C-alpha positions as CSV (number, residue, x, y, z in Angstrom):
1,M,127.2,61.2,76.7
2,I,129.9,58.7,77.9
3,A,127.3,55.9,78.0
4,F,126.4,56.6,74.3
5,Q,130.0,56.6,73.3
6,E,130.6,53.3,75.2
7,A,127.6,51.8,73.5
8,G,129.0,52.7,70.1
9,I,126.4,55.3,69.2
10,K,128.5,58.0,67.7
11,A,125.9,60.6,66.4
12,L,123.6,60.8,69.5
13,P,126.0,62.8,71.7
14,S,126.2,65.5,69.0
15,I,122.5,65.5,68.6
16,I,121.9,65.9,72.4
17,N,124.5,68.7,72.4
18,A,122.7,70.5,69.6
19,V,119.3,70.1,71.4
20,V,120.8,71.5,74.6
21,T,122.5,74.4,72.8
22,T,119.3,75.2,70.9
23,S,117.3,75.1,74.1
24,A,119.7,77.5,75.9
25,I,119.7,80.0,73.0
26,S,115.9,79.8,72.9
27,S,115.6,80.4,76.6
28,G,118.0,83.3,76.4
29,S,116.2,85.0,73.5
30,A,112.8,84.5,75.3
31,C,114.3,86.2,78.4
32,I,115.6,89.1,76.4
33,F,112.2,89.5,74.7
34,L,110.4,89.4,78.0
35,A,112.7,91.9,79.7
36,S,112.7,94.4,76.8
37,R,108.9,94.3,76.4
38,T,108.5,94.7,80.1
39,L,110.7,97.8,80.0
40,Y,108.8,99.1,77.0
41,G,105.5,98.6,78.9
42,L,106.9,100.4,82.0
43,S,108.0,103.3,79.8
44,A,104.6,103.4,78.1
45,D,102.9,103.6,81.5
46,G,105.3,106.4,82.6
47,H,107.3,104.3,85.1
48,A,110.5,104.2,83.1
49,P,112.3,106.8,80.9
50,K,110.5,107.6,77.6
51,V,113.6,106.7,75.6
52,F,112.6,103.0,75.9
53,L,109.6,103.7,73.7
54,N,111.8,104.3,70.6
55,C,111.2,101.5,68.1
56,N,112.7,100.6,64.7
57,R,110.6,100.1,61.6
58,W,109.8,96.5,62.7
59,G,108.4,97.6,66.0
60,T,111.4,96.5,68.1
61,P,112.1,98.7,71.1
62,F,115.9,98.9,70.4
63,W,116.9,100.8,73.5
64,A,115.0,98.4,75.8
65,V,116.6,95.4,74.0
66,G,120.0,97.0,74.4
67,L,119.5,97.6,78.1
68,S,118.2,94.0,78.5
69,L,121.3,92.7,76.8
70,L,123.7,94.8,78.9
71,P,124.2,92.1,81.7
72,S,124.7,89.3,79.2
73,P,128.6,89.4,79.4
74,L,128.2,88.1,83.0
75,V,127.9,84.6,81.5
76,Y,131.7,84.7,81.0
77,L,132.1,84.5,84.8
78,T,131.7,80.8,84.4
79,V,135.2,80.7,82.8
80,S,137.0,81.6,86.1
81,N,137.5,79.5,89.1
82,N,135.6,81.9,91.3
83,A,132.4,81.6,89.3
84,S,130.7,79.5,91.9
85,I,131.2,82.3,94.5
86,V,129.8,85.0,92.2
87,F,127.0,82.7,91.2
88,G,126.2,82.1,94.9
89,W,126.0,85.9,95.4
90,F,123.6,86.3,92.5
91,V,121.4,83.5,93.8
92,N,121.4,85.0,97.3
93,I,120.6,88.4,96.0
94,T,117.8,87.1,93.8
95,T,116.4,84.9,96.6
96,V,116.3,87.8,99.1
97,A,114.8,90.2,96.5
98,G,112.0,87.6,95.8
99,L,111.5,87.1,99.5
100,I,111.2,90.8,100.1
101,G,108.7,91.1,97.2
102,W,106.5,88.4,98.7
103,I,106.7,90.0,102.2
104,V,105.5,93.3,100.7
105,I,102.7,91.5,98.9
106,Q,101.6,89.8,102.1
107,V,101.7,93.0,104.2
108,T,99.8,94.9,101.5
109,Y,97.1,92.2,101.4
110,L,96.8,92.1,105.2
111,K,96.5,95.9,105.4
112,F,93.9,95.9,102.6
113,F,92.0,93.0,104.2
114,Y,91.8,94.7,107.6
115,A,90.9,98.0,106.1
116,L,87.9,96.5,104.3
117,K,86.9,94.7,107.5
118,K,87.2,97.9,109.6
119,Q,85.0,99.7,107.1
120,G,82.4,96.9,107.0
121,I,83.0,96.2,103.3
122,S,82.3,92.5,102.4
123,R,84.6,90.7,100.1
124,D,81.9,88.3,99.0
125,G,81.0,90.3,96.0
């Protein structure tokens, strides 16, 4: 931005800000859509409370959208000076949760693989 201002290009920084803001809003709405529809699907399969199946006349699962929006005020943590500490906690929690998920997938695969091998079942099709 500073380079554009120094070069005398006055409109480009505002255009770049608009593109970045639009991109952030688009990403946020896509994440809300994904989270709410995942919750709706879990509810439809019986793995989440049935209340998340309630939809309005346009087919939007409003309780699932509401629950998906619930953590959104956490973005205001960036206003404080300790935001980097809290962000670090969230990154660490997310990383460890992902690692545990992949470990569970690996253990499940290995158990399945060895169970097939022990029973003499071929994986070749």
